[in-house]
One Martini backbone bead per residue (centre of mass of N, CA, C, O) as a GRO file, in nm:
protein
  555
    1UNK     BB    1  13.107  -6.513  11.834
    2UNK     BB    2  13.311  -6.285  11.725
    3UNK     BB    3  13.374  -6.073  11.477
    4UNK     BB    4  13.691  -6.134  11.470
    5UNK     BB    5  13.621  -6.464  11.436
    6UNK     BB    6  13.515  -6.439  11.173
    7UNK     BB    7  13.500  -6.497  10.874
    8UNK     BB    8  13.576  -6.294  10.617
    9UNK     BB    9  13.305  -6.315  10.454
   10UNK     BB   10  13.122  -6.243  10.698
   11UNK     BB   11  13.240  -5.967  10.763
   12UNK     BB   12  13.178  -5.844  10.487
   13UNK     BB   13  12.871  -5.882  10.502
   14UNK     BB   14  12.822  -5.714  10.759
   15UNK     BB   15  12.952  -5.453  10.660
   16UNK     BB   16  12.760  -5.416  10.420
   17UNK     BB   17  12.495  -5.396  10.579
   18UNK     BB   18  12.575  -5.152  10.753
   19UNK     BB   19  12.630  -4.960  10.520
   20UNK     BB   20  12.348  -4.977  10.389
   21UNK     BB   21  12.177  -4.901  10.636
   22UNK     BB   22  12.302  -4.624  10.695
   23UNK     BB   23  12.252  -4.508  10.416
   24UNK     BB   24  11.942  -4.538  10.407
   25UNK     BB   25  11.861  -4.358  10.641
   26UNK     BB   26  11.988  -4.104  10.518
   27UNK     BB   27  11.836  -4.111  10.248
   28UNK     BB   28  11.544  -4.101  10.347
   29UNK     BB   29  11.559  -3.836  10.495
   30UNK     BB   30  11.671  -3.660  10.264
   31UNK     BB   31  11.466  -3.731  10.034
   32UNK     BB   32  11.171  -3.701  10.210
   33UNK     BB   33  11.228  -3.469  10.467
   34UNK     BB   34  11.425  -3.269  10.389
   35UNK     BB   35  11.289  -2.959  10.361
   36UNK     BB   36  10.970  -2.997  10.318
   37UNK     BB   37  10.882  -2.686  10.445
   38UNK     BB   38  11.081  -2.463  10.293
   39UNK     BB   39  10.851  -2.475  10.076
   40UNK     BB   40  10.566  -2.407   9.929
   41UNK     BB   41  10.282  -2.448   9.809
   42UNK     BB   42  10.175  -2.505   9.485
   43UNK     BB   43  10.042  -2.484   9.205
   44UNK     BB   44   9.794  -2.663   9.104
   45UNK     BB   45   9.772  -2.976   9.222
   46UNK     BB   46   9.879  -2.918   9.506
   47UNK     BB   47   9.672  -2.701   9.579
   48UNK     BB   48   9.419  -2.871   9.535
   49UNK     BB   49   9.467  -3.117   9.733
   50UNK     BB   50   9.519  -2.955   9.991
   51UNK     BB   51   9.242  -2.806   9.990
   52UNK     BB   52   9.054  -3.045  10.008
   53UNK     BB   53   9.153  -3.140  10.286
   54UNK     BB   54   9.094  -2.876  10.436
   55UNK     BB   55   8.786  -2.869  10.377
   56UNK     BB   56   8.719  -3.138  10.503
   57UNK     BB   57   8.802  -3.059  10.793
   58UNK     BB   58   8.638  -2.791  10.821
   59UNK     BB   59   8.344  -2.927  10.749
   60UNK     BB   60   8.322  -3.255  10.809
   61UNK     BB   61   8.326  -3.365  10.504
   62UNK     BB   62   8.417  -3.710  10.414
   63UNK     BB   63   8.260  -3.792  10.149
   64UNK     BB   64   8.270  -3.522   9.971
   65UNK     BB   65   8.474  -3.371   9.785
   66UNK     BB   66   8.605  -3.030   9.807
   67UNK     BB   67   8.644  -2.740   9.582
   68UNK     BB   68   8.580  -2.434   9.644
   69UNK     BB   69   8.287  -2.553   9.773
   70UNK     BB   70   8.282  -2.783   9.553
   71UNK     BB   71   8.251  -3.060   9.398
   72UNK     BB   72   8.506  -3.336   9.373
   73UNK     BB   73   8.529  -3.643   9.148
   74UNK     BB   74   8.804  -3.762   9.030
   75UNK     BB   75   8.873  -3.894   9.315
   76UNK     BB   76   8.935  -4.060   9.566
   77UNK     BB   77   8.971  -4.005   9.937
   78UNK     BB   78   9.232  -4.115  10.081
   79UNK     BB   79   9.434  -3.885  10.058
   80UNK     BB   80   9.254  -3.675  10.202
   81UNK     BB   81   9.226  -3.822  10.467
   82UNK     BB   82   9.528  -3.829  10.541
   83UNK     BB   83   9.576  -3.523  10.529
   84UNK     BB   84   9.360  -3.445  10.734
   85UNK     BB   85   9.496  -3.598  10.963
   86UNK     BB   86   9.758  -3.436  10.950
   87UNK     BB   87   9.620  -3.164  11.009
   88UNK     BB   88   9.510  -3.244  11.288
   89UNK     BB   89   9.801  -3.283  11.410
   90UNK     BB   90   9.983  -3.029  11.249
   91UNK     BB   91   9.819  -2.873  11.069
   92UNK     BB   92   9.768  -2.643  10.800
   93UNK     BB   93  10.040  -2.747  10.626
   94UNK     BB   94  10.298  -2.822  10.429
   95UNK     BB   95  10.408  -3.060  10.587
   96UNK     BB   96  10.138  -3.217  10.624
   97UNK     BB   97  10.080  -3.257  10.320
   98UNK     BB   98  10.369  -3.399  10.243
   99UNK     BB   99  10.388  -3.642  10.441
  100UNK     BB  100  10.240  -3.861  10.281
  101UNK     BB  101  10.413  -3.895  10.019
  102UNK     BB  102  10.682  -3.925  10.169
  103UNK     BB  103  10.602  -4.183  10.330
  104UNK     BB  104  10.541  -4.351  10.084
  105UNK     BB  105  10.828  -4.350   9.971
  106UNK     BB  106  10.963  -4.475  10.223
  107UNK     BB  107  10.786  -4.739  10.231
  108UNK     BB  108  10.891  -4.862   9.971
  109UNK     BB  109  11.179  -4.904  10.063
  110UNK     BB  110  11.115  -5.082  10.310
  111UNK     BB  111  10.945  -5.295  10.158
  112UNK     BB  112  11.177  -5.411   9.983
  113UNK     BB  113  11.344  -5.518  10.214
  114UNK     BB  114  11.132  -5.713  10.336
  115UNK     BB  115  11.080  -5.874  10.083
  116UNK     BB  116  11.382  -5.972  10.032
  117UNK     BB  117  11.431  -6.097  10.307
  118UNK     BB  118  11.221  -6.328  10.278
  119UNK     BB  119  11.392  -6.422  10.010
  120UNK     BB  120  11.701  -6.407  10.085
  121UNK     BB  121  11.772  -6.092   9.938
  122UNK     BB  122  11.870  -5.830  10.102
  123UNK     BB  123  12.074  -5.682   9.923
  124UNK     BB  124  11.873  -5.606   9.702
  125UNK     BB  125  11.691  -5.442   9.887
  126UNK     BB  126  11.896  -5.227   9.968
  127UNK     BB  127  11.969  -5.132   9.685
  128UNK     BB  128  11.681  -5.054   9.589
  129UNK     BB  129  11.627  -4.844   9.810
  130UNK     BB  130  11.864  -4.655   9.738
  131UNK     BB  131  11.782  -4.604   9.451
  132UNK     BB  132  11.514  -4.462   9.514
  133UNK     BB  133  11.644  -4.249   9.732
  134UNK     BB  134  11.846  -4.144   9.464
  135UNK     BB  135  11.613  -4.054   9.273
  136UNK     BB  136  11.498  -3.785   9.123
  137UNK     BB  137  11.194  -3.845   9.059
  138UNK     BB  138  11.113  -3.978   9.326
  139UNK     BB  139  11.176  -3.741   9.509
  140UNK     BB  140  10.989  -3.528   9.383
  141UNK     BB  141  10.716  -3.683   9.395
  142UNK     BB  142  10.737  -3.724   9.715
  143UNK     BB  143  10.721  -3.381   9.745
  144UNK     BB  144  10.428  -3.407   9.628
  145UNK     BB  145  10.080  -3.356   9.605
  146UNK     BB  146  10.008  -3.675   9.517
  147UNK     BB  147   9.882  -3.995   9.432
  148UNK     BB  148  10.122  -4.185   9.314
  149UNK     BB  149  10.287  -4.266   9.569
  150UNK     BB  150  10.057  -4.400   9.720
  151UNK     BB  151   9.988  -4.599   9.499
  152UNK     BB  152  10.267  -4.736   9.494
  153UNK     BB  153  10.261  -4.845   9.782
  154UNK     BB  154  10.007  -5.029   9.749
  155UNK     BB  155  10.102  -5.190   9.503
  156UNK     BB  156  10.355  -5.305   9.633
  157UNK     BB  157  10.209  -5.456   9.856
  158UNK     BB  158  10.027  -5.629   9.671
  159UNK     BB  159  10.253  -5.766   9.494
  160UNK     BB  160  10.425  -5.888   9.719
  161UNK     BB  161  10.197  -6.058   9.839
  162UNK     BB  162  10.142  -6.222   9.589
  163UNK     BB  163  10.423  -6.352   9.565
  164UNK     BB  164  10.409  -6.502   9.831
  165UNK     BB  165  10.166  -6.672   9.758
  166UNK     BB  166  10.288  -6.808   9.508
  167UNK     BB  167  10.530  -6.938   9.669
  168UNK     BB  168  10.376  -7.036   9.964
  169UNK     BB  169  10.060  -7.084   9.979
  170UNK     BB  170   9.942  -6.839  10.159
  171UNK     BB  171   9.642  -6.690  10.218
  172UNK     BB  172   9.721  -6.430  10.376
  173UNK     BB  173   9.867  -6.297  10.137
  174UNK     BB  174   9.617  -6.267   9.956
  175UNK     BB  175   9.458  -6.087  10.142
  176UNK     BB  176   9.667  -5.857  10.144
  177UNK     BB  177   9.653  -5.802   9.843
  178UNK     BB  178   9.355  -5.713   9.838
  179UNK     BB  179   9.394  -5.478  10.030
  180UNK     BB  180   9.596  -5.323   9.856
  181UNK     BB  181   9.404  -5.284   9.617
  182UNK     BB  182   9.186  -5.130   9.772
  183UNK     BB  183   9.366  -4.889   9.853
  184UNK     BB  184   9.436  -4.815   9.563
  185UNK     BB  185   9.143  -4.767   9.476
  186UNK     BB  186   9.105  -4.534   9.702
  187UNK     BB  187   9.320  -4.352   9.549
  188UNK     BB  188   9.268  -4.414   9.195
  189UNK     BB  189   9.097  -4.656   9.127
  190UNK     BB  190   9.070  -4.895   8.867
  191UNK     BB  191   9.378  -4.911   8.807
  192UNK     BB  192   9.443  -5.120   9.029
  193UNK     BB  193   9.313  -5.367   8.890
  194UNK     BB  194   9.455  -5.359   8.620
  195UNK     BB  195   9.747  -5.382   8.724
  196UNK     BB  196   9.741  -5.614   8.931
  197UNK     BB  197   9.586  -5.820   8.762
  198UNK     BB  198   9.771  -5.815   8.512
  199UNK     BB  199  10.038  -5.895   8.650
  200UNK     BB  200   9.951  -6.157   8.787
  201UNK     BB  201   9.839  -6.310   8.537
  202UNK     BB  202  10.087  -6.290   8.355
  203UNK     BB  203  10.278  -6.441   8.540
  204UNK     BB  204  10.121  -6.710   8.562
  205UNK     BB  205  10.122  -6.771   8.259
  206UNK     BB  206  10.431  -6.770   8.215
  207UNK     BB  207  10.460  -7.000   8.451
  208UNK     BB  208  10.246  -7.219   8.407
  209UNK     BB  209  10.000  -7.225   8.581
  210UNK     BB  210   9.781  -7.397   8.724
  211UNK     BB  211   9.444  -7.385   8.720
  212UNK     BB  212   9.391  -7.419   9.023
  213UNK     BB  213   9.565  -7.172   9.107
  214UNK     BB  214   9.421  -6.961   8.941
  215UNK     BB  215   9.149  -6.996   9.094
  216UNK     BB  216   9.263  -6.926   9.385
  217UNK     BB  217   9.306  -6.623   9.330
  218UNK     BB  218   8.983  -6.613   9.345
  219UNK     BB  219   8.919  -6.518   9.647
  220UNK     BB  220   8.649  -6.475   9.846
  221UNK     BB  221   8.782  -6.329  10.085
  222UNK     BB  222   8.941  -6.123   9.924
  223UNK     BB  223   8.697  -6.000   9.778
  224UNK     BB  224   8.551  -5.920  10.038
  225UNK     BB  225   8.766  -5.721  10.137
  226UNK     BB  226   8.754  -5.535   9.898
  227UNK     BB  227   8.449  -5.460   9.926
  228UNK     BB  228   8.459  -5.359  10.221
  229UNK     BB  229   8.647  -5.110  10.144
  230UNK     BB  230   8.499  -4.988   9.869
  231UNK     BB  231   8.181  -4.973   9.876
  232UNK     BB  232   8.072  -4.767  10.089
  233UNK     BB  233   8.161  -4.498   9.959
  234UNK     BB  234   8.025  -4.536   9.679
  235UNK     BB  235   7.736  -4.562   9.781
  236UNK     BB  236   7.713  -4.302   9.949
  237UNK     BB  237   7.791  -4.108   9.720
  238UNK     BB  238   7.557  -4.188   9.527
  239UNK     BB  239   7.328  -4.106   9.729
  240UNK     BB  240   7.430  -3.801   9.783
  241UNK     BB  241   7.523  -3.767   9.464
  242UNK     BB  242   7.430  -3.635   9.188
  243UNK     BB  243   7.607  -3.791   8.922
  244UNK     BB  244   7.841  -3.966   9.030
  245UNK     BB  245   7.858  -4.231   8.868
  246UNK     BB  246   7.911  -4.112   8.591
  247UNK     BB  247   8.154  -3.923   8.650
  248UNK     BB  248   8.342  -4.126   8.801
  249UNK     BB  249   8.333  -4.389   8.617
  250UNK     BB  250   8.306  -4.280   8.320
  251UNK     BB  251   8.439  -3.999   8.278
  252UNK     BB  252   8.711  -4.043   8.461
  253UNK     BB  253   8.793  -4.347   8.348
  254UNK     BB  254   8.693  -4.420   8.061
  255UNK     BB  255   8.703  -4.148   7.898
  256UNK     BB  256   8.997  -4.084   7.957
  257UNK     BB  257   9.119  -4.325   7.803
  258UNK     BB  258   8.949  -4.234   7.526
  259UNK     BB  259   8.952  -3.910   7.497
  260UNK     BB  260   8.627  -3.804   7.609
  261UNK     BB  261   8.651  -3.626   7.835
  262UNK     BB  262   8.462  -3.408   8.060
  263UNK     BB  263   8.687  -3.218   8.047
  264UNK     BB  264   8.985  -3.138   7.865
  265UNK     BB  265   9.251  -3.162   8.129
  266UNK     BB  266   9.472  -3.333   7.970
  267UNK     BB  267   9.730  -3.513   7.856
  268UNK     BB  268   9.904  -3.588   7.564
  269UNK     BB  269  10.074  -3.845   7.352
  270UNK     BB  270  10.292  -4.045   7.252
  271UNK     BB  271  10.378  -4.380   7.280
  272UNK     BB  272  10.680  -4.277   7.396
  273UNK     BB  273  10.635  -4.085   7.645
  274UNK     BB  274  10.771  -4.273   7.892
  275UNK     BB  275  11.068  -4.331   7.830
  276UNK     BB  276  11.212  -4.065   7.928
  277UNK     BB  277  11.073  -4.067   8.213
  278UNK     BB  278  11.206  -4.316   8.330
  279UNK     BB  279  11.486  -4.195   8.334
  280UNK     BB  280  11.418  -3.960   8.525
  281UNK     BB  281  11.310  -4.109   8.770
  282UNK     BB  282  11.607  -4.299   8.778
  283UNK     BB  283  11.812  -4.101   8.828
  284UNK     BB  284  12.105  -4.260   8.732
  285UNK     BB  285  12.013  -4.572   8.704
  286UNK     BB  286  11.881  -4.585   8.414
  287UNK     BB  287  12.165  -4.611   8.265
  288UNK     BB  288  12.156  -4.942   8.329
  289UNK     BB  289  11.948  -5.082   8.142
  290UNK     BB  290  12.132  -5.215   7.922
  291UNK     BB  291  12.254  -5.426   8.132
  292UNK     BB  292  11.988  -5.604   8.145
  293UNK     BB  293  12.045  -5.713   7.826
  294UNK     BB  294  12.263  -5.885   7.880
  295UNK     BB  295  12.333  -6.208   7.839
  296UNK     BB  296  12.417  -6.291   8.131
  297UNK     BB  297  12.153  -6.163   8.262
  298UNK     BB  298  11.931  -6.302   8.099
  299UNK     BB  299  11.980  -6.585   8.210
  300UNK     BB  300  11.901  -6.516   8.498
  301UNK     BB  301  11.614  -6.414   8.441
  302UNK     BB  302  11.497  -6.684   8.314
  303UNK     BB  303  11.552  -6.838   8.611
  304UNK     BB  304  11.396  -6.594   8.764
  305UNK     BB  305  11.088  -6.519   8.883
  306UNK     BB  306  11.132  -6.238   9.007
  307UNK     BB  307  11.244  -6.098   8.749
  308UNK     BB  308  10.997  -6.150   8.579
  309UNK     BB  309  10.802  -5.998   8.759
  310UNK     BB  310  10.945  -5.722   8.730
  311UNK     BB  311  10.907  -5.695   8.424
  312UNK     BB  312  10.599  -5.695   8.430
  313UNK     BB  313  10.573  -5.452   8.625
  314UNK     BB  314  10.700  -5.263   8.410
  315UNK     BB  315  10.551  -5.329   8.120
  316UNK     BB  316  10.244  -5.322   8.159
  317UNK     BB  317  10.207  -5.022   8.239
  318UNK     BB  318  10.347  -4.914   7.988
  319UNK     BB  319  10.137  -5.020   7.790
  320UNK     BB  320   9.884  -4.892   7.909
  321UNK     BB  321   9.976  -4.587   7.915
  322UNK     BB  322  10.052  -4.574   7.612
  323UNK     BB  323   9.750  -4.637   7.508
  324UNK     BB  324   9.661  -4.407   7.649
  325UNK     BB  325   9.547  -4.084   7.604
  326UNK     BB  326   9.618  -4.028   7.890
  327UNK     BB  327   9.880  -3.822   8.017
  328UNK     BB  328  10.146  -3.849   8.270
  329UNK     BB  329  10.448  -3.772   8.410
  330UNK     BB  330  10.379  -3.981   8.683
  331UNK     BB  331  10.249  -4.268   8.626
  332UNK     BB  332  10.521  -4.467   8.607
  333UNK     BB  333  10.603  -4.482   8.913
  334UNK     BB  334  10.475  -4.769   8.978
  335UNK     BB  335  10.746  -4.924   8.837
  336UNK     BB  336  11.012  -4.847   9.001
  337UNK     BB  337  11.050  -5.084   9.196
  338UNK     BB  338  11.110  -5.290   8.972
  339UNK     BB  339  11.354  -5.147   8.844
  340UNK     BB  340  11.521  -5.143   9.104
  341UNK     BB  341  11.544  -5.451   9.130
  342UNK     BB  342  11.688  -5.504   8.863
  343UNK     BB  343  11.934  -5.321   8.914
  344UNK     BB  344  12.017  -5.452   9.182
  345UNK     BB  345  12.076  -5.730   9.062
  346UNK     BB  346  12.300  -5.628   8.873
  347UNK     BB  347  12.485  -5.512   9.093
  348UNK     BB  348  12.522  -5.769   9.259
  349UNK     BB  349  12.666  -5.919   9.037
  350UNK     BB  350  12.914  -5.727   9.033
  351UNK     BB  351  12.992  -5.761   9.329
  352UNK     BB  352  13.036  -6.071   9.323
  353UNK     BB  353  13.248  -6.030   9.070
  354UNK     BB  354  13.420  -5.775   9.105
  355UNK     BB  355  13.285  -5.541   8.901
  356UNK     BB  356  13.356  -5.190   8.864
  357UNK     BB  357  13.307  -5.055   8.584
  358UNK     BB  358  13.006  -4.973   8.562
  359UNK     BB  359  12.992  -4.794   8.826
  360UNK     BB  360  13.231  -4.612   8.762
  361UNK     BB  361  13.109  -4.493   8.500
  362UNK     BB  362  12.855  -4.380   8.622
  363UNK     BB  363  12.980  -4.179   8.813
  364UNK     BB  364  13.157  -4.024   8.614
  365UNK     BB  365  12.944  -3.941   8.407
  366UNK     BB  366  12.727  -3.805   8.591
  367UNK     BB  367  12.905  -3.595   8.737
  368UNK     BB  368  13.008  -3.454   8.478
  369UNK     BB  369  12.730  -3.386   8.359
  370UNK     BB  370  12.637  -3.205   8.590
  371UNK     BB  371  12.869  -3.004   8.573
  372UNK     BB  372  12.820  -2.919   8.279
  373UNK     BB  373  12.531  -2.814   8.321
  374UNK     BB  374  12.600  -2.595   8.528
  375UNK     BB  375  12.798  -2.436   8.354
  376UNK     BB  376  12.605  -2.375   8.124
  377UNK     BB  377  12.393  -2.215   8.288
  378UNK     BB  378  12.589  -1.994   8.367
  379UNK     BB  379  12.692  -1.909   8.082
  380UNK     BB  380  12.379  -1.882   7.954
  381UNK     BB  381  12.173  -1.763   8.156
  382UNK     BB  382  11.921  -1.986   8.252
  383UNK     BB  383  11.885  -1.849   8.521
  384UNK     BB  384  11.784  -1.694   8.766
  385UNK     BB  385  11.950  -1.432   8.900
  386UNK     BB  386  11.905  -1.538   9.212
  387UNK     BB  387  12.053  -1.837   9.125
  388UNK     BB  388  12.361  -1.807   9.077
  389UNK     BB  389  12.483  -1.866   9.356
  390UNK     BB  390  12.368  -2.148   9.383
  391UNK     BB  391  12.504  -2.269   9.128
  392UNK     BB  392  12.795  -2.218   9.219
  393UNK     BB  393  12.787  -2.389   9.475
  394UNK     BB  394  12.707  -2.649   9.334
  395UNK     BB  395  12.956  -2.668   9.146
  396UNK     BB  396  13.176  -2.679   9.363
  397UNK     BB  397  13.072  -2.923   9.516
  398UNK     BB  398  13.073  -3.115   9.271
  399UNK     BB  399  13.372  -3.093   9.204
  400UNK     BB  400  13.483  -3.206   9.468
  401UNK     BB  401  13.325  -3.474   9.467
  402UNK     BB  402  13.434  -3.577   9.194
  403UNK     BB  403  13.735  -3.586   9.255
  404UNK     BB  404  13.721  -3.770   9.501
  405UNK     BB  405  13.557  -4.000   9.369
  406UNK     BB  406  13.755  -4.075   9.140
  407UNK     BB  407  13.987  -4.148   9.321
  408UNK     BB  408  13.843  -4.379   9.477
  409UNK     BB  409  13.768  -4.550   9.234
  410UNK     BB  410  14.066  -4.590   9.124
  411UNK     BB  411  14.198  -4.697   9.390
  412UNK     BB  412  13.982  -4.936   9.488
  413UNK     BB  413  13.786  -5.090   9.297
  414UNK     BB  414  13.476  -5.082   9.417
  415UNK     BB  415  13.147  -5.126   9.354
  416UNK     BB  416  13.019  -5.028   9.624
  417UNK     BB  417  13.155  -4.752   9.627
  418UNK     BB  418  13.035  -4.650   9.358
  419UNK     BB  419  12.745  -4.671   9.451
  420UNK     BB  420  12.754  -4.469   9.690
  421UNK     BB  421  12.862  -4.229   9.527
  422UNK     BB  422  12.624  -4.210   9.333
  423UNK     BB  423  12.406  -4.171   9.550
  424UNK     BB  424  12.545  -3.908   9.674
  425UNK     BB  425  12.446  -3.708   9.447
  426UNK     BB  426  12.168  -3.644   9.579
  427UNK     BB  427  12.241  -3.425   9.787
  428UNK     BB  428  12.305  -3.175   9.609
  429UNK     BB  429  12.038  -3.196   9.452
  430UNK     BB  430  11.840  -3.155   9.685
  431UNK     BB  431  11.950  -2.885   9.781
  432UNK     BB  432  11.905  -2.739   9.515
  433UNK     BB  433  11.601  -2.782   9.495
  434UNK     BB  434  11.522  -2.640   9.758
  435UNK     BB  435  11.659  -2.363   9.704
  436UNK     BB  436  11.512  -2.305   9.437
  437UNK     BB  437  11.225  -2.307   9.554
  438UNK     BB  438  11.274  -2.068   9.747
  439UNK     BB  439  11.357  -1.853   9.534
  440UNK     BB  440  11.081  -1.926   9.339
  441UNK     BB  441  10.809  -1.915   9.510
  442UNK     BB  442  10.657  -1.656   9.386
  443UNK     BB  443  10.604  -1.803   9.106
  444UNK     BB  444  10.455  -2.092   9.227
  445UNK     BB  445  10.340  -1.925   9.475
  446UNK     BB  446  10.073  -1.764   9.697
  447UNK     BB  447  10.173  -1.685   9.985
  448UNK     BB  448  10.239  -1.382   9.964
  449UNK     BB  449   9.964  -1.293   9.862
  450UNK     BB  450   9.803  -1.390  10.107
  451UNK     BB  451   9.956  -1.221  10.317
  452UNK     BB  452   9.885  -0.944  10.200
  453UNK     BB  453   9.578  -0.964  10.220
  454UNK     BB  454   9.562  -1.026  10.529
  455UNK     BB  455   9.709  -0.751  10.607
  456UNK     BB  456   9.547  -0.523  10.399
  457UNK     BB  457   9.262  -0.700  10.399
  458UNK     BB  458   8.946  -0.668  10.601
  459UNK     BB  459   8.681  -0.588  10.411
  460UNK     BB  460   8.712  -0.694  10.135
  461UNK     BB  461   8.629  -0.886   9.886
  462UNK     BB  462   8.756  -1.182   9.724
  463UNK     BB  463   8.851  -1.240   9.383
  464UNK     BB  464   8.853  -1.443   9.096
  465UNK     BB  465   8.985  -1.458   8.758
  466UNK     BB  466   8.902  -1.754   8.594
  467UNK     BB  467   9.166  -1.864   8.740
  468UNK     BB  468   9.249  -2.141   8.953
  469UNK     BB  469   9.487  -2.341   8.915
  470UNK     BB  470   9.719  -2.114   8.875
  471UNK     BB  471   9.607  -2.019   9.198
  472UNK     BB  472   9.553  -2.250   9.418
  473UNK     BB  473   9.734  -2.171   9.673
  474UNK     BB  474   9.572  -1.929   9.773
  475UNK     BB  475   9.340  -2.080   9.913
  476UNK     BB  476   9.511  -2.235  10.115
  477UNK     BB  477   9.642  -1.970  10.251
  478UNK     BB  478   9.361  -1.834  10.316
  479UNK     BB  479   9.156  -2.065  10.436
  480UNK     BB  480   8.950  -2.010  10.186
  481UNK     BB  481   8.730  -1.965   9.967
  482UNK     BB  482   8.675  -1.829   9.626
  483UNK     BB  483   8.530  -1.637   9.418
  484UNK     BB  484   8.432  -1.651   9.062
  485UNK     BB  485   8.506  -1.500   8.754
  486UNK     BB  486   8.455  -1.633   8.470
  487UNK     BB  487   8.498  -1.935   8.462
  488UNK     BB  488   8.777  -2.175   8.336
  489UNK     BB  489   8.757  -2.423   8.512
  490UNK     BB  490   8.804  -2.773   8.494
  491UNK     BB  491   8.800  -2.871   8.796
  492UNK     BB  492   8.508  -2.704   8.840
  493UNK     BB  493   8.294  -2.807   8.638
  494UNK     BB  494   8.111  -2.990   8.801
  495UNK     BB  495   8.059  -2.803   9.055
  496UNK     BB  496   7.933  -2.558   8.888
  497UNK     BB  497   7.662  -2.764   8.834
  498UNK     BB  498   7.580  -2.724   9.131
  499UNK     BB  499   7.413  -2.605   9.406
  500UNK     BB  500   7.684  -2.514   9.562
  501UNK     BB  501   7.760  -2.275   9.348
  502UNK     BB  502   7.597  -2.072   9.478
  503UNK     BB  503   7.783  -1.767   9.513
  504UNK     BB  504   8.077  -1.862   9.348
  505UNK     BB  505   7.964  -1.780   9.055
  506UNK     BB  506   8.045  -1.523   8.815
  507UNK     BB  507   7.958  -1.315   8.601
  508UNK     BB  508   8.038  -1.023   8.469
  509UNK     BB  509   7.762  -0.894   8.521
  510UNK     BB  510   7.720  -0.983   8.817
  511UNK     BB  511   7.972  -0.847   8.930
  512UNK     BB  512   7.907  -0.552   8.859
  513UNK     BB  513   7.660  -0.538   9.040
  514UNK     BB  514   7.815  -0.602   9.301
  515UNK     BB  515   8.031  -0.369   9.286
  516UNK     BB  516   7.842  -0.125   9.323
  517UNK     BB  517   7.773  -0.223   9.636
  518UNK     BB  518   8.060  -0.413   9.672
  519UNK     BB  519   8.359  -0.342   9.705
  520UNK     BB  520   8.632  -0.513   9.546
  521UNK     BB  521   8.876  -0.755   9.497
  522UNK     BB  522   9.107  -0.874   9.236
  523UNK     BB  523   9.246  -1.167   9.093
  524UNK     BB  524   9.493  -1.138   8.833
  525UNK     BB  525   9.633  -1.230   8.558
  526UNK     BB  526   9.838  -1.069   8.346
  527UNK     BB  527   9.718  -1.209   8.078
  528UNK     BB  528   9.404  -1.103   8.179
  529UNK     BB  529   9.378  -0.793   8.214
  530UNK     BB  530   9.255  -0.686   7.952
  531UNK     BB  531   8.995  -0.855   7.960
  532UNK     BB  532   8.896  -0.749   8.230
  533UNK     BB  533   8.877  -0.443   8.168
  534UNK     BB  534   8.682  -0.481   7.931
  535UNK     BB  535   8.450  -0.635   8.092
  536UNK     BB  536   8.417  -0.389   8.324
  537UNK     BB  537   8.285  -0.196   8.168
  538UNK     BB  538   8.282   0.117   8.326
  539UNK     BB  539   8.473   0.015   8.512
  540UNK     BB  540   8.770   0.124   8.709
  541UNK     BB  541   9.061  -0.038   8.726
  542UNK     BB  542   9.344  -0.092   8.949
  543UNK     BB  543   9.663  -0.140   9.053
  544UNK     BB  544   9.783  -0.237   9.373
  545UNK     BB  545   9.947  -0.522   9.318
  546UNK     BB  546  10.246  -0.699   9.238
  547UNK     BB  547  10.298  -1.025   9.102
  548UNK     BB  548  10.435  -1.263   8.913
  549UNK     BB  549  10.118  -1.419   8.874
  550UNK     BB  550   9.974  -1.156   9.007
  551UNK     BB  551   9.696  -0.926   9.052
  552UNK     BB  552   9.583  -0.646   9.230
  553UNK     BB  553   9.251  -0.525   9.197
  554UNK     BB  554   9.065  -0.206   9.186
  555UNK     BB  555   8.804   0.048   9.188
   0.00000   0.00000   0.00000
């Protein structure tokens, strides 16, 4: 039977699938890969993690991660291994470093489609994938070298596999779930067991699962697969590195949760810390969260095990991270696939009922709000002066898109059209984000500083003064570690007290003795210049070159 001979409702269904599929491919490329290397690795965490992977590949030591030549034991090595592999294939570049989290973000979108397709609810899968690929926070976190998007990908794989096992009672799905938990464990530690185990057990208890099935969840083969993946590295690292077990297991994971970790280099916050961040992660779609609580949709949720599972996937991590003393702006990203599924189910309900109002209002409100914010920033001069032209272009583009979009929404009154138009707002936002990062790259990245040093300094040794994290991208772009004077780095705290630290950390006094015999240049943050000059007396240093966040000084 040809497409033209199909019943009308079948043709509509096929047209919808093609529209969603084409949209998703475009969204995934634009959200996760477009312009990925057009702005450099930035300071703080991104510079740290990219440098660890670079040093791992350069040294050939894949057992103990090293940062600036000294051991760094905060996290397991899987992210570093994958980035090192990417460096091996593509070279030690910005693109290669970001390729892993970007691909993790894309894989979550594809995974949701495959998950829902097997449950014969593929439309919800397509909608959820597009929601993730057009959400502001998800896009940004997927474009930064962090652990959390890779963790989210493995947790999503583990939880979806668990749900298949629960529904179909096929042991192979449970084995895959344990493998997913193991890979998540090798990405960010014991949090993988806490979250996956807690979500799975909570769901089974709420569903009043028989005791025999609860016991089958603790599958010996699955546990064996988990141990086979996780135990070797931990045992070898403990044997190779003195103090590993205490620092890695107790200090980094238990003490961090209890807010007594040494050193205290993480954020804290109130118990509601993550509520506004969840909205930011999934903008603009998070504005539909109140619609999930409407009576008509609550009835559907209470009858649908999958939606209950998604709520637990969302709320249990929220409870855990809210109770934890250590807070991170990006921790709750692990639950965004669940929230995307819930919102997708709500949107599908409106599409089936041909109710365009909710999605029409979402598009209208969010597009006008973005336009108002852009106009305010221009009027109040809140942007860097060299970003004014970019903001004007963004405002004009957004104005045209909003006018056309509102006309289409009012004229056709189709909920799916409003959905696609709302998702389409991601394109000007992504382009604005990329262009803004390019304009301000010298403020947040030390690529230009590294280039200047490599071009103008071939003889003198280069030192950092006190701050490492705030200038971490410098080491990545220099392609080698740098010795530090009077270090105050909390990320290097553990490594600074190991034998490998010898010759890489100098007191003020030791550096002055070195400077007398081997004149060197020093990279100092502007806020630390006075302290540095005072500490170096009677040596007289002068500024050689100024950069936005760093100064090159020499004697």
